N, C-alpha and C positions, 0 to 999 in steps of 0.2 A: 163753632166748637172750636174750640181753641187747641192747635196743634205742637208741639212738642219736638224741639230736634238736642240729641246724644250728638254731638262732635265731640274732634279732641280740643279744639279749642286752645284755652292756652294750660293743659295738664303740664302736669311737669315730664320733665328729659330724665326725672327716675323713674316715672311711670314701664319708661323701655330700656334702660337698664340701669336698677336697681343696685348692684355691687357698685359699679364702680363711680357714679354719681357723685358727685361732690357742690355742694352751696345750698345755702336756706339755712335752717338754723345748724345744719350740723359741717363743723368741724376738718372731719374724716368720713373717708365714702365705707358703707357698707363691709366691704373686703378689707378696706384697710382695721375696721372696730373692729372685724371677729381677730386680723393677724395679735391686736391689740391685745384685744380679750386672749386670748392665748400664751400670750409674751409676760403680760406682768399684771394681768385681771382686772384691766378697764377698759374702755371705749376708748382712749386718751392717757395718756400716761399721766398731764394735768387735771386729773379726777381720782385718781387710786385712793387718795383720802378720803373721797365719799361712798366709798366702800368696803362692806363688809362680810368677813372670811362665809364662805358659805358652807351652810346645816350639813355634820353627816349623811340626811339624805340625801340634798341636793348635787352629790358627788356622781360625776358618771357611773 
């Protein structure tokens, strides 16, 4: 019989603090990305050119 063990091992620090974690493929934290979207519509200012305006049914 094979026994399985599910430990934390190499889990990402983002699992403990996703709001403040910076690293990996992301250049900004989740919290900063949310502020950026509110401020200028994209997670990073350099990415604004890739963002389309919202459709009417996507407005809050």
